[in-house]
N, C-alpha and C positions, 0 to 999 in steps of 0.2 A: 584591515577592516575586520571588526569582530562580527560574531554571528547576528547580534541584534541589528547592527547596521546593515548587514547583508539582507536580513529579513525585511527591514523597512524599505530598502532599495527595490526589492522584487515586488513588494506589495504596491508601492507607488507606481512602478512601471506597469504592473499587470492589471491593476484595477482602473486604469484609464478606460474610458468607454470603449475605445477601439485602439488596437495597435496594429499598424501596417508594417509587416516585416517581409523583407526579401532576402535573398542569399547574401547580399552584401550589407544588410541592415538598413537599406534605404527603400523608399517607395519606387515602384516601377511605373514610369509614365506611359500612358497609352495602352495599358494592358489591364483588363479587368481582373482583380484579385479574387481568389477563392475566399469565401466567407465561412469561417468555422467558429461555432460557439462551443466553449467548454463549460458545461453546467456543473457547478461545484455543490457539494452538500453544505458547505459553509465557507465564508471568506476569511475567517480569522485564525484558524489553526495552522500550525506550521506545515503539516503534511499537505495542505492545499497550496502552500507556497511552492512545494515540490512539484505539484501538478502544473501550476502556472509556468514555472521555470522550464520544465520538460517540454511543454507545448511551445514555448518561445524558442527553445533550442532546435526543435524539429523544424519549425518554420524557417529558421535561419539556414538550415542544412538543405532545404528542398530545391533551391535554385529557381523558384518562380514565386510570385507574390502571393502571400496568404494573409488575410485579414483575420486576426484573432479577437474574439470577444469573450470575456469571462463574466459569468453570472452565477449567483447563488445567494442564499439567505445569509444574514450576518451571524445567525446562530443555527444550531443543528435542528432543522425543522423539515422533515421529509415532505409534508403536505405543501409547505410553501415552496420547496424546491420543485415539486411537480407543477404547481401553478406557474412558476417562473418558466418552466419548460414550455408550457402552453403559450405564454407571452412571446417567447423566442420564436415559436412556430409562426406567429403572425408576422415576424420580420422576414421570414423566408430565407434563412441562411442556406448555404449549400449543404452543410452538415452540422449536426449537433453531437457532441461526445458527452455522454452522461457518466458522471461518477456515481455509480449506482449504490444506493443504500436501502431502497424500499421498492423492489421490483414491481409488486402488484399495483402501485400507484401510477406506473408508467405504461401499462398495457394499452389502454384506449388512447391516451395522448400520442404515443409513439405510432400506433396504427394510423392515426389521423395525419401525423407528420409525414409518414411514408407515402400516403395517398397524394400529398402535395409535392412529392418528389424530393423531399429532404432526406438525406442519408443519415442514419443513426448508428453510432458505435457506442460501446460500453467499456468502462474500466471499473476496477476495484472488486465488485461482486457481480455474479452472473445474473443476466436478465431472466425473466420468466421463460417457460418452455415455448411460449408464443414466438420467441425470437432466437431459438437455438440454431437457426440457420444464419444468424447475423454475425457481426464481427465483435469480438470480445477480447480485451487485453487485460491480463491480470497475473499476479503471482498466484501460486496455488497454496492456499492457507493450510491444507492438509500436509503438503510437502514441507511447509515452513514448520509445522508442528513436529514432523518426523526429524527435521534437521535440529530443532531445539532439543529433542530427546537425545539425539546423538551427542550434542554438546554437553548436556547434563551428565550423561553416562561417562564421557571422557573426563570431565572435570572431577567427578566423584571418584573415579578410578585413581586419579592422581592424588587427590586429597586424602582418601581413605587407605589407599595402598592395596586394594583388592580388585580382581576382575569385576566388571560391571554386573555380570550375571550371578555373582556371589554376594553382592551388597544387599543388606536388608535395611528397611526403614520405611518412611512414608514421604510422600510429596503432596503439596497443596497446590491446587490450580483454581483460579478464579475467573469469572466472566461477569461483565457489567450489563449486558443486554441479552437476556435469554432469547434464543430463536434467531438471532442475527447470524446469517450463514457464515460470513467471514470469520466471526468470533467462534462460533460452534465448531467450524472445521479446524481452526487452530487448536482448540482443545482436543478434538478427536485425534488429530495427527499426533499431538504430544502424548496422549494416553496410549495410542497404539504403538508408538515408538518406544515408550518406556516399558510397556508390557513385553515387547520383543527383546529389548536390550537388557532390561533389569527386572526379570520375572519375579524376584523376591521382594521387590519394592511395592508397597501398597499406595496407589494413587487415591487420595480421599475424594469424597463427593465434591462436586464443584462448588466453590465458595461464591455466594451471591455478592458481588461487589457493586460499585457505583461508577458512572462515567465521569463524575466530577472529582477533583483532587481531594476535597475535604471529606466527602462521603466515602470515597475509596480508601482514604487513610484510616478512617474509623473502622471500616470493615476489615482491612488487613491487619491493623493493630490488634484487633480482637482475635482474628484467626491465628496470628503468630503467637500471641500470648497463650492461646488454647493448645497450640502444637509447637512449642518452642524448640523441639528436638527434630523437626522435619529436616530432611536432607536438602530440599529445594522448595522454593515458592515461585509460582508463575501466575501471570494474569494475561488473559487474551486482550485486555484493554490498556490503552496508553497510560491512563491515570494510575492504574494499578501497578504497572511496570515501574513508573516513576517512584511510587511510594514504596514498593518493595526494595528498590535500590537504596532509597533513603533510609529505610529501617535497618537494612543490612549494614550500611555504613555507620549509622549513628549508634547502633547497639553492638557493633563488631561481631555480628553473627557468623558462624562457620558455614551456614547454609549458602547455597548458590541460587542463581536465577538466570534466565535468558529473556530478553525483551523482544517484542514483535514490532515495535515502533521506535523511531529514532529521533525524538526531539533533542534539543541541545543537551539537557541534563543526562539523557541516556547515552548520548555519544561520549560525554565526559566520563560517565560511570564505566563505560567499556575501556576508555583510555586509562583511567585510574585503576583498573583491575577490580573494581567493586563487583561487577558482574563479568563473566568471561566473554560474553558475545551478545549481539543482537542479530535477529534474522528478520529484516524489515520487508514490507510489501513492495518496496521500491516504486513509490508513486511517480517519481521523476521518470523512470523507465517506462512505466505504464502509459503515462501521458505522452511522452515522446513518440513511442511506437504507434499509439492510436492516431495522433495527429499526422505523423509522417506517412503512414500507410493509407489513411483516409484521404489526405490531400493528394498523394501520388496517384491513387486510383481515379479520383475525380479529374485530375489534370490530364490523365491519359485516356479518359473516357471509358474506363473499365469498371466492373462491379467491385464493391468492397470485398476484401478477403472474407472468407466464411469460417466460422467456428472460433475456437479459443487459442489465441497466441499466448503461450505461457512465458512469463518472465522467470528465469531460473532463480532458485533460492540463493540469496546472498548472505553469507556468514560474515558479519563484521566483528573482527576480534583484534588481538594485538598486532596481527600481521598487516592489517590494512586500515585500521581506524584512523591513523594519522592522515593518510591520503584522503579518506572520506571527509574528515573534518576540514582539511584544506580546501576540498571542493566546495564546501558550504560557504566559503568566504565570498564567492561570486557564483551562486548556484547555476545560473544559466550556462556559463562556460565551464565552471569547475566540475560540476557533476557530469557534464557532457563528456569530459575527458575520462572521468572515473568509470562511467558506464560504457565506454566505447566498445569493448569486447562483447558485452551483452547485446548491444545494438547490432553488431555484425552478425551474431548468431541468430537473433530474432528475425532480422531481415532475410537471412538465408532460408529460415524455416518458412517464412511467408512466401518467398519466391517459389519454393518447392510445393507449396500448398500443404505442408505438413503441420496442420493445426489440430488440436485435440477436440473431441466433442465437448460442447458446453455442458452437457448433462453430467460430465465427469466432475464438475465443480462440486456439486452436492452429493454425487454418488461415485466417489473415487474408486477405481478398480482395486480389487483385493490384491494386496502385495504379499 
């Protein structure tokens, strides 16, 4: 089964109005299932397929019936997503898990949902300070940036033949949505990491790119023509990462890059050695842990965990990219096996109550 077929399979399965899933994959007769809605930012991009697949895998692992519902706008529209949340509240599910992209839009709606007894959890980007005692699951984009800087330093040491702290040159970094926390923190982490590991390298002012492939390509084509001798080009946004890999390959550039998202062409770029690594947000793992721990708490009559459960930075490179690509052939089960060790680690942290303050997401401790 190729990736396109797998993608179609998961979309058809997940976008059914409701999916009743139990430990053995069948409905449990005579037992009221927990009802959990996963509120997506969009239903068409591949990373939301990860979210659906992770949720379905968690429901299968729980051992009691969970009714999953997936909702979200067909295109990236935060206001419409917030309106859809309010519609879901009228259905009174047991819990709603928000893939957060616009925290201010959810303050009042979530407060109203909580008054009705609906539990709310968050993934992707931190909620507003109103909910810093709530339950949040996400990778740390600042740590992802630090990991990307380490990969860049190691790659350039090998290609140039000098210690990283002796290498001179410049690096270009772009971002497509100014002010969006997850993107800003990726950039900040990368800048801080490069400043520490490669102090003689100048990181240029952030390039204003675009979220769409065409607009992003034009921005990066212009930036690379302006700075053809840069050591590395990076973008916090998926479209930019795809275009950088394409430009490096088509122009046989010596420059390197690291991606923060892993659509199919980025996975292939890592496999082919066009870029050395990707350090993704692991949306599958975020969704799995949010559904698993939310449902488990509700089933046991306990409060949801509090604070930020961090998903460890994952470096996808030549050592593990084949296994990751293999997992995508059937994401629900394949990526479940790939992420198994991370789930064991995250569950242990939750059991011990060793979660990080949500405020650290936007104000990471000084390292």
